[in-house]
C-alpha positions as CSV (number, residue, x, y, z in Angstrom):
1,M,15.8,12.4,-17.9
2,T,14.3,13.0,-14.5
3,I,10.9,12.1,-13.0
4,A,9.5,14.0,-9.9
5,V,7.6,12.2,-7.2
6,I,5.7,14.5,-4.8
7,G,5.1,12.9,-1.5
8,A,7.6,10.7,0.4
9,G,5.2,8.4,2.3
10,A,5.5,4.7,1.7
11,W,3.8,4.7,-1.7
12,G,5.6,7.8,-3.0
13,T,8.9,6.3,-1.9
14,A,8.1,3.0,-3.5
15,L,7.3,4.7,-6.8
16,A,10.5,6.7,-6.6
17,N,12.5,3.6,-6.1
18,T,10.7,1.9,-9.0
19,M,11.1,4.7,-11.4
20,A,14.8,4.9,-10.5
21,Q,15.4,1.6,-12.3
22,A,15.5,3.6,-15.5
23,E,15.6,7.4,-14.7
24,D,16.9,9.8,-12.1
25,V,14.1,10.7,-9.6
26,L,13.6,13.8,-7.5
27,L,11.5,13.0,-4.5
28,W,9.8,15.8,-2.7
29,A,9.3,15.3,1.1
30,R,7.6,17.6,3.6
31,E,9.8,16.3,6.4
32,P,13.4,17.5,6.6
33,E,14.5,14.3,8.3
34,V,13.2,12.2,5.4
35,V,15.2,14.4,3.0
36,E,18.3,14.0,5.1
37,A,17.9,10.2,5.4
38,V,17.2,9.6,1.7
39,N,20.1,11.7,0.6
40,G,22.5,10.5,3.3
41,S,21.8,6.8,3.7
42,H,19.4,5.9,0.8
43,R,16.7,5.0,3.2
44,N,13.3,6.4,4.3
45,P,13.2,5.1,8.0
46,M,10.1,7.1,8.7
47,F,7.8,5.6,6.1
48,L,9.5,2.6,4.4
49,P,12.3,1.6,6.8
50,D,13.2,-1.9,5.5
51,V,13.8,-1.1,1.8
52,P,17.2,0.3,0.5
53,L,16.7,3.0,-2.1
54,S,18.5,3.5,-5.3
55,P,21.2,6.1,-5.4
56,R,19.4,7.6,-8.4
57,V,16.7,8.9,-5.9
58,R,17.5,12.3,-4.5
59,A,15.2,14.1,-2.1
60,T,14.3,17.7,-1.6
61,D,11.9,19.8,0.5
62,A,11.7,22.6,-2.0
63,L,8.9,22.3,-4.5
64,S,10.7,24.9,-6.6
65,E,13.3,22.3,-7.6
66,L,10.6,20.5,-9.7
67,A,10.2,23.5,-12.1
68,A,12.1,22.0,-15.0
69,I,10.8,18.4,-14.7
70,D,8.1,17.3,-17.3
71,L,6.6,14.4,-15.5
72,W,5.4,14.4,-11.9
73,L,3.9,11.4,-9.9
74,V,1.8,13.2,-7.3
75,V,1.3,11.1,-4.1
76,P,0.3,13.3,-1.1
77,P,-2.7,12.2,1.0
78,A,-5.8,12.8,-0.9
79,Q,-7.1,15.6,1.3
80,F,-3.9,17.6,0.8
81,L,-3.5,17.1,-2.9
82,G,-5.0,20.5,-3.9
83,R,-3.0,22.4,-1.3
84,V,0.3,20.8,-2.3
85,L,-0.3,21.5,-6.0
86,A,-1.2,25.1,-5.2
87,G,2.3,25.6,-3.9
88,A,4.1,23.9,-6.8
89,P,5.7,25.5,-9.8
90,L,3.2,24.6,-12.5
91,A,3.9,27.3,-15.1
92,H,5.5,24.8,-17.5
93,A,2.4,22.5,-17.3
94,P,4.1,19.2,-16.4
95,T,2.2,16.0,-16.9
96,L,0.7,15.1,-13.5
97,V,0.1,11.4,-12.7
98,L,-2.2,11.4,-9.7
99,C,-1.5,8.5,-7.3
100,A,-3.5,9.5,-4.3
101,K,-6.7,7.6,-3.6
102,G,-9.7,9.5,-2.2
103,I,-12.5,12.0,-2.5
104,E,-12.2,15.6,-1.4
105,A,-14.1,16.5,1.7
106,G,-16.7,19.1,1.3
107,T,-16.7,19.2,-2.5
108,H,-17.0,15.4,-3.3
109,R,-14.5,15.9,-6.1
110,L,-12.2,13.2,-7.3
111,M,-8.5,13.9,-7.4
112,A,-8.4,14.6,-11.2
113,E,-11.1,17.2,-10.6
114,V,-9.1,18.8,-7.8
115,A,-5.9,18.9,-9.9
116,A,-7.7,20.2,-13.0
117,D,-8.9,23.2,-10.9
118,V,-5.4,24.0,-9.6
119,A,-3.5,23.1,-12.8
120,P,-5.9,23.6,-15.7
121,D,-3.1,23.5,-18.4
122,A,-1.3,20.4,-17.1
123,P,-2.1,17.0,-18.8
124,L,-3.5,14.7,-16.2
125,A,-3.5,10.9,-15.6
126,V,-4.4,8.7,-12.7
127,L,-2.5,5.6,-11.5
128,S,-4.3,3.1,-9.3
129,G,-4.3,-0.6,-8.6
130,P,-3.3,-3.4,-6.2
131,S,0.1,-2.3,-4.9
132,F,1.5,-2.7,-1.4
133,A,4.3,-0.2,-1.2
134,A,7.0,-2.4,0.3
135,E,6.5,-5.1,-2.4
136,T,6.6,-2.7,-5.3
137,A,9.7,-1.0,-3.8
138,R,11.5,-4.3,-3.6
139,G,10.8,-5.0,-7.2
140,L,8.1,-7.7,-6.8
141,P,5.7,-7.9,-9.7
142,T,3.0,-5.2,-9.7
143,A,0.3,-4.4,-12.2
144,V,-1.7,-1.2,-12.1
145,T,-4.2,0.9,-14.2
146,L,-3.0,4.1,-15.7
147,A,-5.9,6.2,-16.9
148,A,-5.8,9.4,-19.0
149,S,-8.3,11.3,-21.2
150,S,-7.4,9.2,-24.2
151,M,-6.0,5.8,-24.8
152,E,-3.2,7.3,-26.8
153,A,-2.1,9.5,-23.9
154,A,-2.4,6.7,-21.4
155,A,-0.4,4.3,-23.6
156,A,2.4,6.9,-24.0
157,L,2.6,7.4,-20.3
158,A,2.5,3.7,-19.6
159,E,5.6,3.3,-21.9
160,R,7.4,6.0,-20.0
161,I,6.8,4.6,-16.5
162,A,6.8,0.8,-17.1
163,R,9.6,-1.1,-15.5
164,P,10.5,-4.8,-15.7
165,T,8.4,-5.6,-12.6
166,F,6.0,-2.7,-12.8
167,R,3.3,-3.1,-15.5
168,P,0.8,-0.3,-16.1
169,Y,-2.3,-1.1,-18.2
170,A,-3.7,1.9,-20.2
171,S,-7.3,3.1,-19.8
172,D,-9.3,6.1,-20.8
173,D,-11.7,5.8,-17.8
174,V,-10.3,8.3,-15.4
175,A,-13.4,8.4,-13.1
176,G,-13.7,4.6,-12.9
177,C,-10.0,4.2,-12.1
178,E,-10.2,6.8,-9.3
179,I,-13.4,5.5,-7.8
180,G,-12.1,2.0,-7.4
181,G,-9.1,3.2,-5.5
182,A,-11.1,5.5,-3.2
183,V,-13.9,3.1,-2.4
184,K,-11.7,0.0,-1.8
185,N,-10.1,1.8,1.2
186,V,-13.5,2.1,2.9
187,L,-14.4,-1.5,2.2
188,A,-11.0,-2.7,3.5
189,I,-11.9,-1.1,6.8
190,A,-15.1,-3.1,6.8
191,C,-13.2,-6.3,6.2
192,G,-10.9,-5.5,9.0
193,V,-13.8,-5.0,11.3
194,V,-15.2,-8.4,10.3
195,I,-11.8,-10.1,11.2
196,G,-11.2,-8.0,14.3
197,A,-14.7,-8.8,15.6
198,G,-14.3,-12.6,14.9
199,L,-17.2,-12.7,12.4
200,G,-15.5,-15.2,10.2
201,E,-14.3,-15.7,6.6
202,N,-17.9,-16.2,5.3
203,A,-18.6,-12.7,6.4
204,R,-15.4,-11.3,4.9
205,A,-16.2,-12.8,1.5
206,A,-19.8,-11.4,1.7
207,V,-18.4,-7.9,2.5
208,I,-16.0,-8.1,-0.5
209,A,-18.7,-9.2,-2.9
210,R,-21.4,-6.9,-1.7
211,G,-18.9,-4.1,-1.3
212,F,-17.9,-4.5,-4.9
213,A,-21.6,-4.1,-5.9
214,E,-21.6,-0.8,-3.9
215,M,-18.4,0.3,-5.6
216,T,-19.8,-0.5,-9.0
217,R,-23.1,1.3,-8.4
218,F,-21.3,4.4,-7.2
219,G,-18.7,4.3,-10.0
220,V,-21.2,4.1,-12.7
221,A,-23.3,6.9,-11.2
222,R,-20.1,9.1,-11.2
223,G,-19.4,8.4,-14.9
224,G,-17.1,5.4,-14.6
225,R,-17.4,2.1,-16.4
226,A,-18.4,-1.2,-14.8
227,E,-15.6,-3.0,-16.6
228,T,-13.0,-0.6,-15.2
229,L,-14.2,-1.4,-11.7
230,A,-13.9,-5.1,-12.4
231,G,-10.2,-4.6,-13.3
232,L,-7.0,-3.9,-11.4
233,S,-8.0,-0.5,-10.0
234,G,-11.3,-1.7,-8.6
235,L,-11.7,-5.4,-7.9
236,G,-8.0,-6.1,-8.0
237,D,-7.2,-3.5,-5.4
238,L,-10.2,-4.5,-3.3
239,V,-9.1,-8.1,-3.1
240,L,-5.6,-7.1,-2.1
241,T,-6.5,-4.6,0.6
242,C,-9.3,-6.8,2.1
243,G,-7.0,-9.8,2.5
244,S,-3.9,-8.6,4.3
245,T,-2.9,-6.7,7.4
246,Q,-0.3,-5.0,5.2
247,S,-3.2,-2.7,4.4
248,R,-3.4,0.2,6.7
249,N,-7.1,0.4,6.2
250,M,-7.7,-3.2,7.1
251,S,-5.5,-2.8,10.2
252,L,-7.6,0.1,11.2
253,G,-10.8,-1.9,10.8
254,M,-9.4,-4.8,12.8
255,A,-8.7,-2.3,15.7
256,L,-12.3,-1.0,15.4
257,G,-13.6,-4.6,15.4
258,Q,-11.7,-5.3,18.6
259,G,-13.4,-2.4,20.3
260,Q,-11.1,0.5,19.9
261,T,-12.4,3.9,18.9
262,A,-11.2,5.5,15.7
263,E,-9.2,8.0,17.7
264,Q,-7.4,5.2,19.6
265,A,-6.8,3.2,16.5
266,L,-5.3,6.1,14.6
267,S,-3.3,7.6,17.4
268,G,0.4,7.8,16.8
269,K,0.3,6.5,13.2
270,L,2.6,8.2,10.8
271,S,1.1,6.7,7.6
272,V,-2.4,7.7,6.6
273,A,-5.3,5.2,6.4
274,E,-7.1,7.0,3.5
275,G,-10.4,5.2,4.1
276,A,-10.9,7.0,7.4
277,A,-11.1,10.3,5.6
278,T,-12.9,8.9,2.6
279,A,-15.8,7.1,4.3
280,P,-17.9,10.0,5.5
281,V,-17.2,11.9,2.2
282,L,-18.2,8.8,0.2
283,V,-21.4,8.4,2.1
284,E,-22.3,12.0,1.4
285,A,-21.4,11.7,-2.2
286,A,-23.4,8.5,-2.6
287,A,-26.5,10.1,-1.0
288,S,-26.2,13.0,-3.4
289,A,-26.0,10.6,-6.3
290,G,-28.9,8.5,-5.0
291,V,-26.7,5.4,-4.6
292,D,-27.3,3.0,-1.8
293,M,-24.0,2.1,0.0
294,P,-24.9,0.4,3.3
295,I,-21.5,-1.1,4.0
296,A,-19.8,2.3,3.5
297,A,-22.4,3.9,5.7
298,A,-21.7,1.3,8.4
299,V,-18.0,2.1,8.3
300,A,-18.7,5.9,8.5
301,D,-20.9,5.4,11.6
302,L,-18.2,3.2,13.3
303,L,-15.5,5.8,12.6
304,A,-17.7,8.6,13.9
305,G,-18.7,6.7,17.0
306,R,-22.4,6.8,16.1
307,A,-22.7,3.0,16.4
308,N,-20.8,0.0,17.6
309,V,-19.9,-3.2,15.8
310,R,-22.9,-5.1,17.0
311,E,-25.3,-2.4,16.0
312,V,-23.9,-2.0,12.4
313,T,-23.8,-5.8,12.0
314,D,-27.4,-6.2,13.1
315,R,-28.4,-3.4,10.8
316,L,-26.8,-5.0,7.8
317,L,-28.1,-8.4,8.5
318,S,-31.7,-7.1,9.0
319,R,-31.9,-5.4,5.6
320,P,-34.8,-6.6,3.5
321,L,-34.0,-9.6,1.3
322,K,-33.8,-8.9,-2.4
323,A,-32.4,-10.2,-5.7
324,E,-28.6,-10.2,-5.9
325,L,-28.5,-8.4,-9.2
326,G,-30.5,-5.4,-10.2
């Protein structure tokens, strides 16, 4: 059997290498040089340079080659997911496991909503959780949430993609799973700002805790469950990405905290810091849902150059005192 992985960035390549422990994998890459390197030397020097890849991973730049494969892990950047799927051979309705983390600009749709519009007949699931690509690719233990429309569907998919060091937990809360993965990227930028600006570990802990409260409010407003957001795809991923410079989003925040503009911090980067695209969309979506997200709004203002670190810090610290819960 063969699994397809669409998107050969760091996470897509890591998933391909993980799946290749038990099945052949066809990895679709947009970049011809990535296809050549994966097939010629079993490496992806552009996005995951230090990890040797299984010979069971073969790369292609032709989406048409996926036409007979029944299970696709879909890992393009969130803002390109709809466009990539629109060009894919979907007539045989493969099962799509969406691994991108974000909210679509302009529409405020989650990735499952985007995919359902492009591929209405394809069974959908979402995979999200605390997972640095290099660690997963090397076979270090990783646990994630795999959410589908029913527990039965999620459990069956979990059995298919589980590997000795890759453990998916089944869920039927697709919205909650997606929202945790999208919002944590924005909060990781905020934590990076705290560290880059020298505001201290007390402040980082406060951002994580209060950011989690924002994530939960928004998630519940969009139909997710609070307990999902307290699990791997929400709190688990939040703790990971807010605690290490392996996180592209946290590294971006550190650069902002040190005085760089977003343009300067993102210049020349091959890998995508999803939180940069998600922040303004999240703030718009939260406002539409009547949800207060002051930390996310501060990140959006920093990225847009509407405020500097001192101004957003003063704004957050001068908010009216209130009860922690409620």
